C-alpha positions in Angstrom: 91.7 43.4 39.6 92.5 42.6 43.2 90.8 45.6 44.8 88.4 45.5 47.7 85.3 47.7 47.5 83.8 49.5 50.5 80.5 51.4 50.3 81.7 54.0 52.8 85.0 55.6 53.7 86.8 54.1 56.7 90.2 54.4 58.2 91.6 51.5 56.3 90.4 52.8 52.9 93.2 53.8 50.5 91.4 55.5 47.6 88.1 57.2 47.0 86.8 56.8 43.4 84.8 59.9 42.6 82.8 61.1 39.6 82.3 64.6 40.8 84.3 67.0 43.0 82.9 68.9 46.0 80.3 66.2 47.0 79.8 65.6 50.8 81.9 62.4 50.6 84.6 64.1 48.6 84.9 66.8 51.3 84.9 64.1 54.0 87.8 62.3 52.5 89.6 65.5 51.6 89.5 66.6 55.3 90.8 63.2 56.3 93.7 63.7 53.9 92.7 60.7 51.8 93.6 60.3 48.2 90.8 60.8 45.7 90.9 59.6 42.0 88.8 59.7 38.9 87.1 56.4 37.9 89.0 56.7 34.6 92.1 55.3 36.4 90.3 52.0 37.1 89.0 51.9 33.5 92.4 52.5 32.0 94.1 50.0 34.3 91.6 47.4 33.3 92.0 48.2 29.6 95.8 47.9 29.8 95.7 44.9 32.3 98.1 46.6 34.7 98.2 49.5 37.2 98.9 52.7 35.2 100.4 55.8 36.8 97.8 57.3 39.1 99.0 61.0 39.0 97.1 62.0 35.9 93.8 60.8 37.5 94.3 62.4 40.9 91.4 64.7 42.1 93.1 65.2 45.5 96.5 64.0 46.5 96.4 62.8 50.1 98.4 60.4 52.1 100.3 57.7 50.2 97.8 55.0 49.1 100.3 52.2 48.7 103.8 51.2 49.8 104.9 49.2 46.8 104.9 51.0 43.5 106.6 48.3 41.4 103.5 47.8 39.2 103.1 51.5 38.4 104.6 52.2 35.0 107.3 54.9 34.9 107.0 58.3 33.3 109.5 57.2 30.7 107.4 54.3 29.6 104.3 56.5 29.4 106.0 59.0 27.2 107.2 56.2 24.9 103.7 54.8 24.6 102.2 58.2 24.0 104.8 59.0 21.3 104.2 55.6 19.5 100.4 56.1 19.8 100.7 59.6 18.3 102.6 58.1 15.3 99.8 55.6 14.8 97.3 58.4 14.8 99.3 60.5 12.3 99.6 57.5 10.0 95.9 56.9 10.1 95.3 60.4 8.9 97.2 59.9 5.6 94.7 59.6 2.7 94.5 60.1 -1.0 93.1 63.3 -2.6 90.0 61.5 -3.8 89.1 60.2 -0.3 89.9 63.7 1.1 87.2 65.2 -1.2 84.7 62.6 0.1 85.6 63.5 3.6 85.0 67.2 3.0 81.5 66.3 1.6 80.8 64.3 4.7 82.0 67.1 7.0 79.7 69.7 5.3 76.7 67.4 5.7 77.6 66.8 9.4 78.0 70.5 10.0 74.4 71.0 8.9 73.3 68.2 11.3 75.3 69.9 14.1 74.1 73.4 13.6 74.7 75.9 16.5 71.0 76.2 17.2 70.7 72.4 17.6 73.8 72.3 19.8 72.5 75.1 22.0 69.2 73.1 22.5 71.1 70.0 23.3 73.1 71.9 25.9 69.9 73.1 27.7 68.4 69.6 27.5 71.6 67.9 28.8 71.9 70.3 31.7 68.3 69.7 32.7 68.6 65.9 32.5 71.9 65.8 34.2 70.6 67.9 37.1 67.6 65.5 37.4 70.0 62.5 37.4 72.1 64.1 40.1 69.0 64.8 42.2 68.0 61.1 42.0 71.3 59.9 43.4 71.6 58.9 47.1 74.8 61.1 47.4 74.3 64.4 45.6 75.8 67.9 45.6 74.4 70.9 47.5 71.4 72.4 45.7 73.2 75.7 45.1 76.0 73.8 43.3 73.9 71.3 41.4 73.9 73.2 38.0 77.6 74.0 38.0 78.6 70.5 38.9 76.2 69.1 36.3 77.7 71.4 33.7 81.2 70.4 34.7 80.4 66.7 34.4 78.9 67.2 30.9 82.0 69.2 29.7 84.3 66.6 31.2 82.5 63.8 29.3 82.8 65.8 26.1 86.5 66.4 26.8 87.0 62.6 27.3 85.4 62.1 23.9 87.8 64.6 22.3 90.8 63.1 23.9 89.7 59.6 22.8 89.3 60.8 19.2 92.7 62.6 19.3 94.3 59.3 20.3 92.6 57.5 17.4 90.1 55.6 19.6 86.4 55.2 19.4 84.0 57.1 21.6 82.3 53.9 22.6 84.7 53.4 25.4 84.0 56.8 26.8 80.2 56.3 26.7 80.6 53.0 28.6 82.5 54.7 31.4 79.8 57.3 32.2 76.6 56.6 34.1 74.9 59.4 32.3 75.9 60.2 28.7 75.1 63.6 27.3 73.0 63.8 24.1 75.8 65.5 22.2 78.2 62.6 22.9 75.6 60.1 21.7 75.2 62.1 18.5 79.0 62.0 18.0 79.0 58.3 18.8 76.5 57.7 15.9 78.9 59.4 13.5 81.8 57.5 14.9 80.2 54.1 14.2 78.3 55.0 11.0 80.3 53.4 8.2 78.3 54.8 5.3 79.1 58.4 6.5 82.5 57.8 7.9 84.6 60.8 9.0 88.2 60.7 10.1 88.8 60.9 13.9 90.5 64.3 13.4 87.4 65.9 11.9 85.2 64.2 14.5 87.4 65.7 17.1 87.1 69.2 15.6 83.3 68.8 15.6 83.4 67.7 19.3 85.5 70.8 20.1 83.0 73.0 18.4 80.2 71.4 20.4 82.2 71.8 23.6 82.7 75.6 23.1 79.0 76.1 22.4 78.1 74.0 25.5 80.5 76.0 27.7 79.1 79.3 26.5 75.5 78.2 27.1 76.3 76.8 30.5 78.1 80.0 31.6 75.0 81.9 30.5 72.6 79.6 32.3 74.6 79.2 35.5 75.3 82.9 35.7 71.6 83.7 35.1 70.6 81.3 37.9 73.1 82.9 40.3 71.8 86.4 39.4 68.2 85.3 40.1 69.3 84.0 43.5 71.0 87.3 44.2 67.9 89.3 43.3 65.8 87.1 45.5 68.2 87.7 48.4 68.2 91.4 47.8 64.4 91.5 47.7 64.2 89.5 51.0 66.6 91.9 52.6 64.7 94.9 51.5 61.4 93.4 52.8 63.0 92.9 56.2 64.4 96.4 56.2 61.0 97.9 55.4 59.4 95.9 58.1 61.9 97.3 60.5 60.5 100.7 60.1 57.5 99.8 62.1 58.3 99.5 65.8 55.6 97.6 67.8 56.9 99.3 71.0 56.3 102.8 69.7 54.0 105.1 71.8 50.6 105.7 70.2 48.7 108.9 71.3 44.9 108.4 71.7 42.1 110.7 72.8 40.0 110.0 75.8 37.0 109.0 73.5 39.2 106.5 71.6 40.4 105.0 74.9 36.9 104.7 76.2 35.8 103.1 73.0 38.6 100.6 73.1 37.8 99.7 76.7 34.2 99.0 75.8 35.3 96.6 73.0 37.7 94.8 75.4 35.8 94.7 78.7 37.9 91.8 80.0 41.0 94.0 79.9 39.6 97.3 81.0 37.4 96.0 83.8 
């Protein structure tokens, strides 16, 4: 699309494309007052075959990234497109009473497949696998921030799926944009493309929102528990050091003449 890629940030770079915030490179560019964007801006520009407005995709607004903004669509055009798109989504939701009854049956079956217990297990598995994936990357977050960043990435991917469904689009495009796709998004993707058990985008979106809420609750519990464990370890370490401080190696020890004579016999090199 006319862009030039650089593996590292240099003075002539204009934009940093970033998947996660608060990484070492993110902080480097932020301190250099560089502009940082989500990769979704590139994907959306490629999909529309033009440069879309960069502001919704900004992760950090730094110095101006270009002088000529002629190719960036105006806010008015964006609003018009969104309004037209919303109309298309609303029209797609109109259905007969008979088809509505079928959709309800499909939704009940799907709710059984997406039980809270299953979703909680997916959340734990996704967090573990995402952390492992982050650890395998050349550029990775600090160990103390690994779980929270992994959780944020998973929830962001889920939110992307929800927004795609709300716009009447498939989840396939979302899955293709992420290097690591959470299990729950893959499960939603199966429903999105399964014709024999088709559900409207609106109901799929509601199901995705349900999953997101459970994921957020589980992540808050797991991340909070991990922080509490680190706090306990720190307190235990501090207490151990405090206890050790009660023993002063320079303290005077009183000994009898017999004890001194016995010590001298055991250490003849010192006592002559």
